[in-house]
All heavy atoms as TSV, in Angstrom:
chain	resi	resn	atom	element	x	y	z
A	1	MET	N	N	-5.682	3.174	17.044
A	1	MET	CA	C	-4.453	2.749	16.465
A	1	MET	C	C	-3.746	3.980	15.905
A	1	MET	O	O	-4.333	4.746	15.161
A	1	MET	CB	C	-4.732	1.728	15.354
A	1	MET	CG	C	-3.448	1.200	14.793
A	1	MET	SD	S	-3.492	0.715	13.064
A	1	MET	CE	C	-3.612	2.246	12.211
A	2	VAL	N	N	-2.490	4.162	16.260
A	2	VAL	CA	C	-1.723	5.324	15.825
A	2	VAL	C	C	-1.024	5.023	14.503
A	2	VAL	O	O	-0.384	3.977	14.348
A	2	VAL	CB	C	-0.675	5.724	16.886
A	2	VAL	CG1	C	0.176	6.881	16.394
A	2	VAL	CG2	C	-1.354	6.080	18.195
A	3	ILE	N	N	-1.150	5.938	13.560
A	3	ILE	CA	C	-0.430	5.819	12.291
A	3	ILE	C	C	1.022	6.183	12.546
A	3	ILE	O	O	1.316	7.247	13.098
A	3	ILE	CB	C	-1.040	6.746	11.225
A	3	ILE	CG1	C	-2.474	6.318	10.925
A	3	ILE	CG2	C	-0.180	6.758	9.967
A	3	ILE	CD1	C	-3.228	7.260	10.020
A	4	THR	N	N	1.935	5.300	12.150
A	4	THR	CA	C	3.357	5.550	12.378
A	4	THR	C	C	4.101	5.920	11.106
A	4	THR	O	O	5.174	6.529	11.171
A	4	THR	CB	C	4.045	4.324	13.013
A	4	THR	OG1	O	3.891	3.203	12.149
A	4	THR	CG2	C	3.465	4.033	14.387
A	5	ASP	N	N	3.556	5.551	9.937
A	5	ASP	CA	C	4.220	5.831	8.673
A	5	ASP	C	C	3.159	5.904	7.579
A	5	ASP	O	O	2.174	5.167	7.622
A	5	ASP	CB	C	5.229	4.714	8.364
A	5	ASP	CG	C	6.107	5.034	7.172
A	5	ASP	OD1	O	6.470	6.212	6.986
A	5	ASP	OD2	O	6.422	4.094	6.418
A	6	VAL	N	N	3.376	6.781	6.599
A	6	VAL	CA	C	2.451	6.919	5.477
A	6	VAL	C	C	3.266	6.895	4.188
A	6	VAL	O	O	4.158	7.722	4.002
A	6	VAL	CB	C	1.639	8.235	5.564
A	6	VAL	CG1	C	0.726	8.385	4.369
A	6	VAL	CG2	C	0.836	8.294	6.853
A	7	ASP	N	N	2.967	5.933	3.319
A	7	ASP	CA	C	3.616	5.848	2.009
A	7	ASP	C	C	3.212	7.076	1.200
A	7	ASP	O	O	2.021	7.341	1.030
A	7	ASP	CB	C	3.165	4.565	1.314
A	7	ASP	CG	C	3.763	4.381	-0.068
A	7	ASP	OD1	O	4.311	5.342	-0.651
A	7	ASP	OD2	O	3.682	3.249	-0.586
A	8	PRO	N	N	4.182	7.833	0.688
A	8	PRO	CA	C	3.857	9.051	-0.064
A	8	PRO	C	C	3.006	8.806	-1.311
A	8	PRO	O	O	2.349	9.715	-1.791
A	8	PRO	CB	C	5.215	9.626	-0.458
A	8	PRO	CG	C	6.225	8.918	0.355
A	8	PRO	CD	C	5.619	7.644	0.835
A	9	GLN	N	N	2.997	7.582	-1.821
A	9	GLN	CA	C	2.228	7.251	-3.020
A	9	GLN	C	C	0.875	6.611	-2.687
A	9	GLN	O	O	0.183	6.148	-3.576
A	9	GLN	CB	C	3.039	6.289	-3.902
A	9	GLN	CG	C	4.391	6.828	-4.311
A	9	GLN	CD	C	4.309	8.159	-5.050
A	9	GLN	OE1	O	3.476	8.335	-5.916
A	9	GLN	NE2	N	5.151	9.092	-4.674
A	10	SER	N	N	0.500	6.579	-1.428
A	10	SER	CA	C	-0.709	5.875	-0.997
A	10	SER	C	C	-1.943	6.775	-0.996
A	10	SER	O	O	-1.857	8.002	-1.040
A	10	SER	CB	C	-0.499	5.318	0.411
A	10	SER	OG	O	-0.432	6.384	1.343
A	11	ALA	N	N	-3.101	6.112	-0.897
A	11	ALA	CA	C	-4.375	6.829	-0.745
A	11	ALA	C	C	-4.374	7.627	0.551
A	11	ALA	O	O	-4.921	8.724	0.614
A	11	ALA	CB	C	-5.534	5.842	-0.777
A	12	ALA	N	N	-3.744	7.081	1.583
A	12	ALA	CA	C	-3.672	7.791	2.871
A	12	ALA	C	C	-2.934	9.119	2.712
A	12	ALA	O	O	-3.350	10.140	3.262
A	12	ALA	CB	C	-2.990	6.917	3.915
A	13	ALA	N	N	-1.832	9.116	1.957
A	13	ALA	CA	C	-1.076	10.350	1.736
A	13	ALA	C	C	-1.905	11.352	0.935
A	13	ALA	O	O	-1.896	12.552	1.236
A	13	ALA	CB	C	0.236	10.045	1.018
A	14	SER	N	N	-2.633	10.864	-0.057
A	14	SER	CA	C	-3.446	11.776	-0.867
A	14	SER	C	C	-4.576	12.395	-0.055
A	14	SER	O	O	-5.064	13.473	-0.389
A	14	SER	CB	C	-3.986	11.075	-2.108
A	14	SER	OG	O	-4.933	10.106	-1.766
A	15	GLU	N	N	-4.972	11.744	1.025
A	15	GLU	CA	C	-6.005	12.273	1.922
A	15	GLU	C	C	-5.394	13.027	3.108
A	15	GLU	O	O	-6.076	13.351	4.068
A	15	GLU	CB	C	-6.927	11.163	2.412
A	15	GLU	CG	C	-7.810	10.595	1.333
A	15	GLU	CD	C	-8.815	11.598	0.782
A	15	GLU	OE1	O	-9.199	12.535	1.508
A	15	GLU	OE2	O	-9.213	11.429	-0.385
A	16	ASN	N	N	-4.077	13.245	3.040
A	16	ASN	CA	C	-3.354	14.050	4.032
A	16	ASN	C	C	-3.287	13.402	5.416
A	16	ASN	O	O	-3.216	14.107	6.424
A	16	ASN	CB	C	-3.940	15.455	4.119
A	16	ASN	CG	C	-2.968	16.439	4.743
A	16	ASN	OD1	O	-1.756	16.304	4.597
A	16	ASN	ND2	N	-3.488	17.427	5.447
A	17	LEU	N	N	-3.315	12.059	5.486
A	17	LEU	CA	C	-3.093	11.402	6.771
A	17	LEU	C	C	-1.606	11.477	7.095
A	17	LEU	O	O	-0.762	11.438	6.194
A	17	LEU	CB	C	-3.563	9.951	6.731
A	17	LEU	CG	C	-5.066	9.764	6.564
A	17	LEU	CD1	C	-5.425	8.285	6.587
A	17	LEU	CD2	C	-5.837	10.503	7.631
A	18	LYS	N	N	-1.297	11.587	8.381
A	18	LYS	CA	C	0.086	11.801	8.811
A	18	LYS	C	C	0.429	10.895	9.988
A	18	LYS	O	O	-0.460	10.508	10.753
A	18	LYS	CB	C	0.273	13.251	9.249
A	18	LYS	CG	C	-0.014	14.265	8.167
A	18	LYS	CD	C	0.138	15.676	8.716
A	18	LYS	CE	C	-0.301	16.714	7.713
A	18	LYS	NZ	N	0.632	17.047	6.710
A	19	PRO	N	N	1.719	10.594	10.147
A	19	PRO	CA	C	2.131	9.882	11.357
A	19	PRO	C	C	1.657	10.649	12.592
A	19	PRO	O	O	1.725	11.884	12.627
A	19	PRO	CB	C	3.660	9.861	11.252
A	19	PRO	CG	C	3.924	9.922	9.779
A	19	PRO	CD	C	2.849	10.837	9.240
A	20	GLY	N	N	1.166	9.919	13.556
A	20	GLY	CA	C	0.628	10.533	14.769
A	20	GLY	C	C	-0.888	10.606	14.773
A	20	GLY	O	O	-1.499	10.739	15.833
A	21	ASP	N	N	-1.508	10.553	13.577
A	21	ASP	CA	C	-2.973	10.511	13.522
A	21	ASP	C	C	-3.442	9.206	14.156
A	21	ASP	O	O	-2.769	8.179	14.085
A	21	ASP	CB	C	-3.468	10.578	12.079
A	21	ASP	CG	C	-3.283	11.951	11.445
A	21	ASP	OD1	O	-2.957	12.919	12.157
A	21	ASP	OD2	O	-3.467	12.040	10.213
A	22	LEU	N	N	-4.597	9.245	14.752
A	22	LEU	CA	C	-5.165	8.085	15.435
A	22	LEU	C	C	-6.387	7.597	14.664
A	22	LEU	O	O	-7.348	8.351	14.479
A	22	LEU	CB	C	-5.562	8.464	16.860
A	22	LEU	CG	C	-6.216	7.400	17.712
A	22	LEU	CD1	C	-5.244	6.263	18.004
A	22	LEU	CD2	C	-6.723	8.001	19.007
A	23	VAL	N	N	-6.344	6.339	14.205
A	23	VAL	CA	C	-7.504	5.736	13.553
A	23	VAL	C	C	-8.420	5.219	14.660
A	23	VAL	O	O	-8.024	4.365	15.456
A	23	VAL	CB	C	-7.093	4.593	12.602
A	23	VAL	CG1	C	-8.335	3.943	11.996
A	23	VAL	CG2	C	-6.160	5.106	11.518
A	24	VAL	N	N	-9.631	5.748	14.706
A	24	VAL	CA	C	-10.588	5.415	15.749
A	24	VAL	C	C	-11.554	4.336	15.273
A	24	VAL	O	O	-11.876	3.408	16.026
A	24	VAL	CB	C	-11.371	6.677	16.183
A	24	VAL	CG1	C	-12.385	6.348	17.256
A	24	VAL	CG2	C	-10.416	7.769	16.648
A	25	GLU	N	N	-12.020	4.463	14.023
A	25	GLU	CA	C	-12.983	3.524	13.465
A	25	GLU	C	C	-12.678	3.243	12.001
A	25	GLU	O	O	-12.126	4.094	11.307
A	25	GLU	CB	C	-14.410	4.092	13.509
A	25	GLU	CG	C	-14.968	4.340	14.872
A	25	GLU	CD	C	-16.361	4.967	14.832
A	25	GLU	OE1	O	-16.854	5.338	13.743
A	25	GLU	OE2	O	-16.945	5.093	15.916
A	26	VAL	N	N	-13.089	2.059	11.564
A	26	VAL	CA	C	-13.098	1.711	10.147
A	26	VAL	C	C	-14.521	1.247	9.838
A	26	VAL	O	O	-15.017	0.309	10.464
A	26	VAL	CB	C	-12.078	0.599	9.811
A	26	VAL	CG1	C	-12.196	0.180	8.350
A	26	VAL	CG2	C	-10.660	1.052	10.124
A	27	ASN	N	N	-15.161	1.943	8.904
A	27	ASN	CA	C	-16.565	1.669	8.557
A	27	ASN	C	C	-17.449	1.594	9.795
A	27	ASN	O	O	-18.239	0.665	9.948
A	27	ASN	CB	C	-16.677	0.418	7.695
A	27	ASN	CG	C	-16.506	0.758	6.232
A	27	ASN	OD1	O	-15.756	1.674	5.892
A	27	ASN	ND2	N	-17.182	0.057	5.380
A	28	GLN	N	N	-17.276	2.550	10.660
A	28	GLN	CA	C	-18.084	2.745	11.867
A	28	GLN	C	C	-17.963	1.601	12.865
A	28	GLN	O	O	-18.864	1.365	13.656
A	28	GLN	CB	C	-19.546	3.000	11.494
A	28	GLN	CG	C	-19.706	4.261	10.666
A	28	GLN	CD	C	-21.135	4.548	10.296
A	28	GLN	OE1	O	-21.918	3.643	10.041
A	28	GLN	NE2	N	-21.474	5.822	10.272
A	29	GLU	N	N	-16.815	0.915	12.843
A	29	GLU	CA	C	-16.506	-0.108	13.843
A	29	GLU	C	C	-15.189	0.278	14.502
A	29	GLU	O	O	-14.207	0.545	13.815
A	29	GLU	CB	C	-16.386	-1.487	13.190
A	29	GLU	CG	C	-17.675	-1.985	12.573
A	29	GLU	CD	C	-17.516	-3.333	11.888
A	29	GLU	OE1	O	-16.474	-3.998	12.067
A	29	GLU	OE2	O	-18.442	-3.719	11.160
A	30	GLU	N	N	-15.166	0.302	15.837
A	30	GLU	CA	C	-13.964	0.696	16.561
A	30	GLU	C	C	-12.795	-0.221	16.257
A	30	GLU	O	O	-12.975	-1.423	16.054
A	30	GLU	CB	C	-14.230	0.684	18.066
A	30	GLU	CG	C	-15.084	1.840	18.529
A	30	GLU	CD	C	-15.184	1.905	20.037
A	30	GLU	OE1	O	-14.213	1.540	20.735
A	30	GLU	OE2	O	-16.246	2.327	20.510
A	31	VAL	N	N	-11.602	0.373	16.229
A	31	VAL	CA	C	-10.366	-0.393	16.073
A	31	VAL	C	C	-9.402	0.026	17.172
A	31	VAL	O	O	-9.394	1.173	17.602
A	31	VAL	CB	C	-9.723	-0.187	14.686
A	31	VAL	CG1	C	-10.585	-0.787	13.597
A	31	VAL	CG2	C	-9.457	1.284	14.407
A	32	ALA	N	N	-8.587	-0.926	17.636
A	32	ALA	CA	C	-7.655	-0.629	18.716
A	32	ALA	C	C	-6.224	-1.016	18.362
A	32	ALA	O	O	-5.298	-0.576	19.021
A	32	ALA	CB	C	-8.076	-1.356	19.987
A	33	ALA	N	N	-6.054	-1.835	17.327
A	33	ALA	CA	C	-4.726	-2.340	16.982
A	33	ALA	C	C	-4.600	-2.449	15.470
A	33	ALA	O	O	-5.603	-2.528	14.760
A	33	ALA	CB	C	-4.515	-3.715	17.620
A	34	PRO	N	N	-3.362	-2.468	14.968
A	34	PRO	CA	C	-3.163	-2.617	13.516
A	34	PRO	C	C	-3.865	-3.843	12.945
A	34	PRO	O	O	-4.408	-3.790	11.838
A	34	PRO	CB	C	-1.642	-2.725	13.375
A	34	PRO	CG	C	-1.111	-1.969	14.555
A	34	PRO	CD	C	-2.096	-2.254	15.666
A	35	ALA	N	N	-3.889	-4.936	13.689
A	35	ALA	CA	C	-4.560	-6.149	13.208
A	35	ALA	C	C	-6.054	-5.906	13.011
A	35	ALA	O	O	-6.649	-6.452	12.072
A	35	ALA	CB	C	-4.331	-7.304	14.178
A	36	ASP	N	N	-6.670	-5.088	13.863
A	36	ASP	CA	C	-8.094	-4.762	13.710
A	36	ASP	C	C	-8.334	-4.071	12.368
A	36	ASP	O	O	-9.268	-4.406	11.647
A	36	ASP	CB	C	-8.582	-3.829	14.824
A	36	ASP	CG	C	-8.562	-4.450	16.207
A	36	ASP	OD1	O	-8.531	-5.697	16.306
A	36	ASP	OD2	O	-8.583	-3.679	17.186
A	37	VAL	N	N	-7.478	-3.095	12.053
A	37	VAL	CA	C	-7.617	-2.362	10.793
A	37	VAL	C	C	-7.409	-3.312	9.619
A	37	VAL	O	O	-8.201	-3.339	8.676
A	37	VAL	CB	C	-6.626	-1.178	10.727
A	37	VAL	CG1	C	-6.694	-0.496	9.362
A	37	VAL	CG2	C	-6.920	-0.173	11.835
A	38	ALA	N	N	-6.343	-4.097	9.668
A	38	ALA	CA	C	-6.039	-5.030	8.576
A	38	ALA	C	C	-7.184	-6.018	8.361
A	38	ALA	O	O	-7.565	-6.285	7.212
A	38	ALA	CB	C	-4.740	-5.769	8.868
A	39	ASN	N	N	-7.739	-6.544	9.430
A	39	ASN	CA	C	-8.839	-7.509	9.319
A	39	ASN	C	C	-10.089	-6.870	8.722
A	39	ASN	O	O	-10.759	-7.467	7.880
A	39	ASN	CB	C	-9.162	-8.134	10.671
A	39	ASN	CG	C	-8.079	-9.050	11.167
A	39	ASN	OD1	O	-7.282	-9.579	10.389
A	39	ASN	ND2	N	-8.015	-9.236	12.470
A	40	LYS	N	N	-10.402	-5.668	9.146
A	40	LYS	CA	C	-11.594	-4.994	8.631
A	40	LYS	C	C	-11.417	-4.641	7.157
A	40	LYS	O	O	-12.337	-4.819	6.356
A	40	LYS	CB	C	-11.912	-3.765	9.466
A	40	LYS	CG	C	-12.410	-4.159	10.850
A	40	LYS	CD	C	-12.843	-2.990	11.669
A	40	LYS	CE	C	-13.138	-3.365	13.095
A	40	LYS	NZ	N	-13.872	-4.570	13.335
A	41	VAL	N	N	-10.243	-4.167	6.776
A	41	VAL	CA	C	-9.979	-3.837	5.376
A	41	VAL	C	C	-10.030	-5.109	4.523
A	41	VAL	O	O	-10.634	-5.118	3.446
A	41	VAL	CB	C	-8.628	-3.104	5.224
A	41	VAL	CG1	C	-8.196	-3.036	3.772
A	41	VAL	CG2	C	-8.724	-1.697	5.820
A	42	ALA	N	N	-9.428	-6.183	5.001
A	42	ALA	CA	C	-9.458	-7.454	4.260
A	42	ALA	C	C	-10.896	-7.934	4.070
A	42	ALA	O	O	-11.265	-8.397	2.983
A	42	ALA	CB	C	-8.635	-8.505	4.985
A	43	ARG	N	N	-11.710	-7.808	5.106
A	43	ARG	CA	C	-13.110	-8.231	5.014
A	43	ARG	C	C	-13.865	-7.390	3.984
A	43	ARG	O	O	-14.628	-7.914	3.166
A	43	ARG	CB	C	-13.793	-8.140	6.375
A	43	ARG	CG	C	-15.206	-8.739	6.370
A	43	ARG	CD	C	-15.916	-8.585	7.686
A	43	ARG	NE	N	-16.343	-7.184	7.802
A	43	ARG	CZ	C	-16.210	-6.447	8.892
A	43	ARG	NH1	N	-15.675	-6.944	9.980
A	43	ARG	NH2	N	-16.618	-5.204	8.915
A	44	LEU	N	N	-13.625	-6.083	3.994
A	44	LEU	CA	C	-14.294	-5.199	3.034
A	44	LEU	C	C	-13.896	-5.537	1.601
A	44	LEU	O	O	-14.733	-5.580	0.701
A	44	LEU	CB	C	-13.977	-3.737	3.353
A	44	LEU	CG	C	-14.600	-3.199	4.639
A	44	LEU	CD1	C	-13.976	-1.871	5.017
A	44	LEU	CD2	C	-16.107	-3.065	4.494
A	45	LYS	N	N	-12.610	-5.784	1.392
A	45	LYS	CA	C	-12.136	-6.167	0.055
A	45	LYS	C	C	-12.783	-7.473	-0.384
A	45	LYS	O	O	-13.201	-7.617	-1.532
A	45	LYS	CB	C	-10.616	-6.299	0.041
A	45	LYS	CG	C	-9.892	-4.974	0.087
A	45	LYS	CD	C	-8.392	-5.209	0.050
A	45	LYS	CE	C	-7.615	-3.922	0.016
A	45	LYS	NZ	N	-6.157	-4.165	-0.043
A	46	GLN	N	N	-12.865	-8.428	0.532
A	46	GLN	CA	C	-13.467	-9.724	0.234
A	46	GLN	C	C	-14.944	-9.564	-0.147
A	46	GLN	O	O	-15.469	-10.294	-0.983
A	46	GLN	CB	C	-13.327	-10.652	1.432
A	46	GLN	CG	C	-13.802	-12.063	1.177
A	46	GLN	CD	C	-13.548	-12.965	2.378
A	46	GLN	OE1	O	-13.325	-12.506	3.497
A	46	GLN	NE2	N	-13.579	-14.262	2.150
A	47	GLU	N	N	-15.601	-8.579	0.450
A	47	GLU	CA	C	-17.005	-8.296	0.143
A	47	GLU	C	C	-17.161	-7.521	-1.166
A	47	GLU	O	O	-18.271	-7.201	-1.572
A	47	GLU	CB	C	-17.640	-7.507	1.287
A	47	GLU	CG	C	-17.773	-8.295	2.573
A	47	GLU	CD	C	-18.211	-7.448	3.752
A	47	GLU	OE1	O	-18.411	-6.208	3.598
A	47	GLU	OE2	O	-18.364	-8.012	4.849
A	48	GLY	N	N	-16.035	-7.179	-1.800
A	48	GLY	CA	C	-16.081	-6.463	-3.073
A	48	GLY	C	C	-16.163	-4.956	-2.948
A	48	GLY	O	O	-16.423	-4.260	-3.928
A	49	LYS	N	N	-15.943	-4.437	-1.751
A	49	LYS	CA	C	-15.986	-2.987	-1.552
A	49	LYS	C	C	-14.772	-2.334	-2.212
A	49	LYS	O	O	-13.709	-2.929	-2.330
A	49	LYS	CB	C	-16.007	-2.630	-0.068
A	49	LYS	CG	C	-17.122	-3.278	0.714
A	49	LYS	CD	C	-18.472	-2.807	0.269
A	49	LYS	CE	C	-19.541	-3.422	1.171
A	49	LYS	NZ	N	-20.858	-3.241	0.688
A	50	LYS	N	N	-14.926	-1.090	-2.631
A	50	LYS	CA	C	-13.857	-0.349	-3.301
A	50	LYS	C	C	-13.137	0.625	-2.369
A	50	LYS	O	O	-12.087	1.159	-2.713
A	50	LYS	CB	C	-14.423	0.450	-4.480
A	50	LYS	CG	C	-15.153	-0.392	-5.485
A	50	LYS	CD	C	-14.188	-1.111	-6.376
A	50	LYS	CE	C	-14.980	-1.811	-7.474
A	50	LYS	NZ	N	-14.277	-2.889	-8.053
A	51	SER	N	N	-13.712	0.861	-1.167
A	51	SER	CA	C	-13.123	1.815	-0.237
A	51	SER	C	C	-13.572	1.512	1.187
A	51	SER	O	O	-14.459	0.695	1.414
A	51	SER	CB	C	-13.519	3.249	-0.613
A	51	SER	OG	O	-14.912	3.412	-0.486
A	52	ALA	N	N	-12.941	2.215	2.119
A	52	ALA	CA	C	-13.313	2.110	3.534
A	52	ALA	C	C	-13.392	3.517	4.108
A	52	ALA	O	O	-12.632	4.406	3.709
A	52	ALA	CB	C	-12.289	1.287	4.304
A	53	LEU	N	N	-14.290	3.709	5.055
A	53	LEU	CA	C	-14.460	4.991	5.722
A	53	LEU	C	C	-13.743	4.937	7.065
A	53	LEU	O	O	-14.073	4.118	7.919
A	53	LEU	CB	C	-15.939	5.303	5.933
A	53	LEU	CG	C	-16.253	6.668	6.526
A	53	LEU	CD1	C	-15.829	7.780	5.576
A	53	LEU	CD2	C	-17.737	6.765	6.831
A	54	PHE	N	N	-12.741	5.795	7.226
A	54	PHE	CA	C	-11.955	5.857	8.447
A	54	PHE	C	C	-12.360	7.092	9.246
A	54	PHE	O	O	-12.533	8.162	8.676
A	54	PHE	CB	C	-10.460	5.977	8.122
A	54	PHE	CG	C	-9.819	4.711	7.630
A	54	PHE	CD1	C	-10.155	4.156	6.406
A	54	PHE	CD2	C	-8.858	4.071	8.393
A	54	PHE	CE1	C	-9.570	3.002	5.947
A	54	PHE	CE2	C	-8.256	2.909	7.945
A	54	PHE	CZ	C	-8.615	2.374	6.726
A	55	LEU	N	N	-12.501	6.921	10.560
A	55	LEU	CA	C	-12.652	8.060	11.460
A	55	LEU	C	C	-11.285	8.276	12.081
A	55	LEU	O	O	-10.721	7.376	12.712
A	55	LEU	CB	C	-13.693	7.796	12.549
A	55	LEU	CG	C	-13.875	8.911	13.575
A	55	LEU	CD1	C	-14.308	10.218	12.916
A	55	LEU	CD2	C	-14.878	8.486	14.642
A	56	VAL	N	N	-10.730	9.473	11.861
A	56	VAL	CA	C	-9.363	9.776	12.269
A	56	VAL	C	C	-9.371	10.942	13.254
A	56	VAL	O	O	-10.071	11.940	13.050
A	56	VAL	CB	C	-8.499	10.131	11.034
A	56	VAL	CG1	C	-7.090	10.494	11.435
A	56	VAL	CG2	C	-8.500	8.972	10.044
A	57	ASP	N	N	-8.581	10.804	14.304
A	57	ASP	CA	C	-8.424	11.846	15.322
A	57	ASP	C	C	-7.026	12.438	15.178
A	57	ASP	O	O	-6.030	11.742	15.325
A	57	ASP	CB	C	-8.583	11.230	16.708
A	57	ASP	CG	C	-8.462	12.222	17.850
A	57	ASP	OD1	O	-7.930	13.335	17.640
A	57	ASP	OD2	O	-8.890	11.877	18.957
A	58	ARG	N	N	-6.959	13.722	14.843
A	58	ARG	CA	C	-5.683	14.431	14.781
A	58	ARG	C	C	-5.701	15.498	15.869
A	58	ARG	O	O	-6.315	16.545	15.722
A	58	ARG	CB	C	-5.461	15.076	13.415
A	58	ARG	CG	C	-4.117	15.825	13.351
A	58	ARG	CD	C	-3.828	16.418	12.013
A	58	ARG	NE	N	-3.587	15.361	11.049
A	58	ARG	CZ	C	-3.643	15.544	9.736
A	58	ARG	NH1	N	-3.957	16.727	9.236
A	58	ARG	NH2	N	-3.407	14.530	8.921
A	59	GLN	N	N	-5.063	15.174	16.980
A	59	GLN	CA	C	-4.963	16.098	18.116
A	59	GLN	C	C	-6.319	16.649	18.526
A	59	GLN	O	O	-6.494	17.844	18.720
A	59	GLN	CB	C	-3.983	17.223	17.796
A	59	GLN	CG	C	-2.580	16.721	17.530
A	59	GLN	CD	C	-1.624	17.816	17.128
A	59	GLN	OE1	O	-2.016	18.893	16.703
A	59	GLN	NE2	N	-0.345	17.536	17.262
A	60	GLY	N	N	-7.310	15.762	18.628
A	60	GLY	CA	C	-8.636	16.167	19.091
A	60	GLY	C	C	-9.587	16.594	17.991
A	60	GLY	O	O	-10.766	16.806	18.246
A	61	ASP	N	N	-9.092	16.721	16.763
A	61	ASP	CA	C	-9.927	17.096	15.630
A	61	ASP	C	C	-10.336	15.826	14.888
A	61	ASP	O	O	-9.496	15.178	14.258
A	61	ASP	CB	C	-9.149	18.035	14.697
A	61	ASP	CG	C	-9.965	18.487	13.510
A	61	ASP	OD1	O	-11.205	18.540	13.615
A	61	ASP	OD2	O	-9.356	18.790	12.464
A	62	LEU	N	N	-11.609	15.449	14.989
A	62	LEU	CA	C	-12.107	14.229	14.349
A	62	LEU	C	C	-12.563	14.534	12.929
A	62	LEU	O	O	-13.206	15.555	12.687
A	62	LEU	CB	C	-13.280	13.645	15.127
A	62	LEU	CG	C	-12.965	13.109	16.517
A	62	LEU	CD1	C	-14.250	12.725	17.232
A	62	LEU	CD2	C	-12.039	11.917	16.435
A	63	ARG	N	N	-12.222	13.612	12.006
A	63	ARG	CA	C	-12.706	13.756	10.637
A	63	ARG	C	C	-12.834	12.389	9.995
A	63	ARG	O	O	-12.127	11.448	10.351
A	63	ARG	CB	C	-11.808	14.658	9.805
A	63	ARG	CG	C	-10.455	14.086	9.519
A	63	ARG	CD	C	-9.620	15.086	8.730
A	63	ARG	NE	N	-8.351	14.510	8.368
A	63	ARG	CZ	C	-7.879	14.452	7.147
A	63	ARG	NH1	N	-8.571	14.950	6.148
A	63	ARG	NH2	N	-6.712	13.919	6.904
A	64	PHE	N	N	-13.763	12.292	9.060
A	64	PHE	CA	C	-13.940	11.067	8.293
A	64	PHE	C	C	-13.122	11.168	7.012
A	64	PHE	O	O	-13.091	12.215	6.370
A	64	PHE	CB	C	-15.417	10.848	7.938
A	64	PHE	CG	C	-16.239	10.370	9.096
A	64	PHE	CD1	C	-17.039	11.247	9.797
A	64	PHE	CD2	C	-16.212	9.038	9.482
A	64	PHE	CE1	C	-17.811	10.819	10.866
A	64	PHE	CE2	C	-16.970	8.581	10.548
A	64	PHE	CZ	C	-17.772	9.479	11.238
A	65	VAL	N	N	-12.495	10.048	6.642
A	65	VAL	CA	C	-11.691	9.978	5.437
A	65	VAL	C	C	-12.061	8.690	4.707
A	65	VAL	O	O	-11.984	7.608	5.288
A	65	VAL	CB	C	-10.185	9.975	5.763
A	65	VAL	CG1	C	-9.352	9.842	4.515
A	65	VAL	CG2	C	-9.798	11.217	6.551
A	66	ALA	N	N	-12.450	8.803	3.448
A	66	ALA	CA	C	-12.723	7.620	2.621
A	66	ALA	C	C	-11.461	7.284	1.864
A	66	ALA	O	O	-10.919	8.117	1.127
A	66	ALA	CB	C	-13.868	7.896	1.665
A	67	LEU	N	N	-10.960	6.069	2.053
A	67	LEU	CA	C	-9.753	5.618	1.371
A	67	LEU	C	C	-10.107	4.528	0.374
A	67	LEU	O	O	-10.699	3.507	0.736
A	67	LEU	CB	C	-8.724	5.085	2.364
A	67	LEU	CG	C	-8.190	6.098	3.363
A	67	LEU	CD1	C	-7.184	5.429	4.293
A	67	LEU	CD2	C	-7.532	7.272	2.651
A	68	ARG	N	N	-9.755	4.767	-0.889
A	68	ARG	CA	C	-9.998	3.778	-1.950
A	68	ARG	C	C	-8.903	2.709	-1.888
A	68	ARG	O	O	-7.745	3.012	-1.654
A	68	ARG	CB	C	-9.995	4.438	-3.318
A	68	ARG	CG	C	-11.190	5.366	-3.504
A	68	ARG	CD	C	-11.311	5.883	-4.917
A	68	ARG	NE	N	-11.431	4.853	-5.931
A	68	ARG	CZ	C	-12.554	4.240	-6.277
A	68	ARG	NH1	N	-13.676	4.543	-5.659
A	68	ARG	NH2	N	-12.576	3.326	-7.219
A	69	PHE	N	N	-9.307	1.467	-2.155
A	69	PHE	CA	C	-8.357	0.364	-2.195
A	69	PHE	C	C	-7.646	0.349	-3.532
A	69	PHE	O	O	-8.235	0.716	-4.552
A	69	PHE	CB	C	-9.074	-0.976	-1.984
A	69	PHE	CG	C	-9.847	-1.061	-0.689
A	69	PHE	CD1	C	-11.111	-1.591	-0.671
A	69	PHE	CD2	C	-9.293	-0.616	0.498
A	69	PHE	CE1	C	-11.826	-1.692	0.515
A	69	PHE	CE2	C	-9.990	-0.713	1.687
A	69	PHE	CZ	C	-11.258	-1.240	1.691
A	70	LYS	N	N	-6.392	-0.101	-3.524
A	70	LYS	CA	C	-5.660	-0.277	-4.769
A	70	LYS	C	C	-6.302	-1.396	-5.552
A	70	LYS	O	O	-6.768	-2.389	-4.984
A	70	LYS	CB	C	-4.192	-0.658	-4.492
A	70	LYS	CG	C	-3.352	0.469	-4.004
A	70	LYS	CD	C	-1.918	-0.008	-3.873
A	70	LYS	CE	C	-1.009	1.097	-3.389
A	70	LYS	NZ	N	0.371	0.626	-3.235
A	71	GLU	N	N	-6.279	-1.248	-6.877
A	71	GLU	CA	C	-6.771	-2.329	-7.748
A	71	GLU	C	C	-5.807	-3.495	-7.669
A	71	GLU	O	O	-4.600	-3.312	-7.720
A	71	GLU	CB	C	-6.882	-1.829	-9.197
A	71	GLU	CG	C	-7.909	-0.735	-9.379
A	71	GLU	CD	C	-9.332	-1.190	-9.163
A	71	GLU	OE1	O	-9.650	-2.340	-9.522
A	71	GLU	OE2	O	-10.125	-0.405	-8.636
A	72	SER	N	N	-6.318	-4.698	-7.544
A	72	SER	CA	C	-5.466	-5.891	-7.443
A	72	SER	C	C	-5.140	-6.431	-8.806
A	72	SER	O	O	-5.858	-6.406	-9.710
A	72	SER	CB	C	-6.159	-6.971	-6.625
A	72	SER	OG	O	-6.434	-6.478	-5.342
């Protein structure tokens, strides 16, 4: 799933994610569409998790990024 926009005040921005980055996995499960990411994040929040581990591909450079969820 390709990131198209990053809120400057978000956890993604603080971790230096940028439009064009490709999200490959969330918590070591492959994702292919925005709905996949949203569903996995919702499930993690429901389980009481405080963050998710994203595998991100930036032009062939793979890196893991832990993103904390906003407090509800």
